[in-house]
KOLFI-217875 format. One record per residue (C-alpha): x, y, z. Coordinates in nm, 3 decimals. Example, Ala and Ser with C-alpha at 12.3 -4.5 7.8 and 13.67 -1.06 7.14 Angstrom:
# residues 2
1.230_-0.450_0.780
1.367_-0.106_0.714
# end
This chain:
# residues 167
0.000_0.000_0.000
0.287_0.236_0.078
0.436_0.177_-0.268
0.103_0.266_-0.428
0.080_0.584_-0.218
0.439_0.685_-0.308
0.365_0.618_-0.676
0.054_0.840_-0.658
0.252_1.124_-0.503
0.517_1.085_-0.773
0.255_1.109_-1.046
0.109_1.424_-0.886
0.452_1.586_-0.860
0.526_1.506_-1.226
0.186_1.642_-1.333
0.254_1.963_-1.139
0.598_1.999_-1.299
0.453_1.947_-1.645
0.172_2.195_-1.578
0.406_2.467_-1.451
0.659_2.433_-1.735
0.763_2.712_-1.968
0.470_2.926_-2.076
0.587_2.984_-2.434
0.403_3.319_-2.457
0.587_3.582_-2.664
0.755_3.859_-2.467
1.099_3.980_-2.567
1.345_4.140_-2.328
1.507_4.471_-2.413
1.799_4.278_-2.563
1.555_4.076_-2.775
1.643_3.738_-2.621
1.486_3.499_-2.376
1.398_3.641_-2.038
1.392_3.303_-1.862
1.397_3.288_-1.484
1.422_3.609_-1.283
1.639_3.662_-0.976
1.348_3.554_-0.755
1.340_3.218_-0.939
1.005_3.271_-1.111
0.969_3.227_-1.485
0.877_3.524_-1.697
0.711_3.454_-2.030
0.960_3.431_-2.313
0.963_3.334_-2.676
1.142_3.024_-2.797
1.118_3.020_-3.174
1.304_2.759_-3.375
1.613_2.588_-3.242
1.956_2.578_-3.407
1.867_2.249_-3.582
1.525_2.376_-3.696
1.343_2.195_-3.414
1.104_2.306_-3.142
1.248_2.445_-2.818
1.135_2.377_-2.463
1.251_2.518_-2.133
1.418_2.312_-1.860
1.453_2.460_-1.513
1.321_2.812_-1.560
1.566_2.884_-1.839
1.871_2.707_-1.696
1.867_2.477_-1.998
1.674_2.460_-2.322
1.603_2.138_-2.509
1.536_2.116_-2.882
1.303_1.846_-3.021
1.386_1.748_-3.380
1.208_1.494_-3.598
1.323_1.280_-3.893
1.011_1.103_-4.023
1.208_0.900_-4.280
1.425_0.746_-4.008
1.131_0.735_-3.758
1.370_0.914_-3.526
1.344_1.186_-3.264
1.654_1.376_-3.154
1.675_1.604_-2.850
1.962_1.850_-2.809
2.053_2.011_-2.475
2.153_2.381_-2.480
2.249_2.654_-2.238
2.002_2.920_-2.123
2.064_3.132_-2.435
2.042_2.839_-2.681
2.390_2.928_-2.802
2.607_2.638_-2.683
2.539_2.265_-2.647
2.551_2.147_-2.286
2.668_1.790_-2.238
2.497_1.621_-1.941
2.568_1.296_-1.762
2.249_1.100_-1.817
2.192_0.748_-1.941
1.855_0.843_-2.094
1.586_1.108_-2.138
1.215_1.027_-2.140
1.008_1.155_-2.430
0.631_1.148_-2.369
0.418_1.217_-2.677
0.053_1.322_-2.638
-0.109_1.207_-2.967
-0.078_0.923_-3.028
0.003_0.870_-2.663
0.332_0.685_-2.607
0.665_0.714_-2.427
1.015_0.653_-2.553
1.353_0.647_-2.385
1.609_0.853_-2.574
1.965_0.725_-2.552
2.275_0.947_-2.543
2.452_1.000_-2.875
2.744_1.231_-2.791
2.834_1.502_-3.038
3.189_1.590_-3.130
3.342_1.774_-2.835
3.116_1.621_-2.569
3.331_1.493_-2.279
3.348_1.118_-2.226
3.049_0.993_-2.024
2.823_1.287_-2.117
2.614_1.392_-2.415
2.435_1.697_-2.550
2.230_1.487_-2.794
1.979_1.205_-2.724
1.812_0.990_-2.989
1.530_0.736_-3.013
1.324_0.567_-3.284
0.959_0.466_-3.290
0.722_0.357_-3.567
0.478_0.637_-3.473
0.735_0.892_-3.593
0.684_0.776_-3.952
0.355_0.968_-3.949
0.402_1.324_-4.072
0.230_1.539_-3.809
0.306_1.803_-3.550
0.402_1.629_-3.226
0.353_1.766_-2.875
0.468_1.628_-2.546
0.716_1.640_-2.263
1.090_1.585_-2.241
1.217_1.485_-1.898
1.552_1.389_-1.757
1.782_1.423_-1.461
2.097_1.637_-1.443
2.322_1.607_-1.138
2.039_1.458_-0.935
1.791_1.734_-1.029
1.485_1.636_-1.235
1.396_1.856_-1.533
1.073_1.857_-1.733
0.983_2.066_-2.038
0.679_2.075_-2.264
0.703_2.128_-2.640
0.457_2.159_-2.925
0.549_2.159_-3.290
0.364_2.419_-3.497
0.270_2.383_-3.864
0.512_2.559_-4.096
0.379_2.886_-4.228
0.464_2.985_-4.584
0.724_3.261_-4.600
0.612_3.590_-4.753
0.779_3.692_-5.077
# end
């Protein structure tokens, strides 16, 4: 019974973390970049835009990290990149996996580390996983979670349809 109670509390904590993730509402700072977390630790709304690899960005830890979700439908592969708070530099982390939770169709997938050139041994700034559901061309939404130095991080993302560029 205690295990069931502990599991229930864990689910509630995860749901709370997911619910209070990055707001993704546009609001630029005076420098035109992400505002992220303020000195009091609270998130201010900030815009993400596209990531360096053309993927969708999500916030981890009030702006401490950003994660980029990228999709390759032909390979049925999702790739997540870990970046610093300004999305300028990759940040290698020591993690044996990340958990990708997709909303529709609902499924979860463990992403395995695939270090990039320059990542120190035993760490990675890129995580990859394949699933048959990724063969479907659609906009995916979900949550990316992982643990860095004993601290859990959770970030929501939602791909948006591409809009035609004006001529």
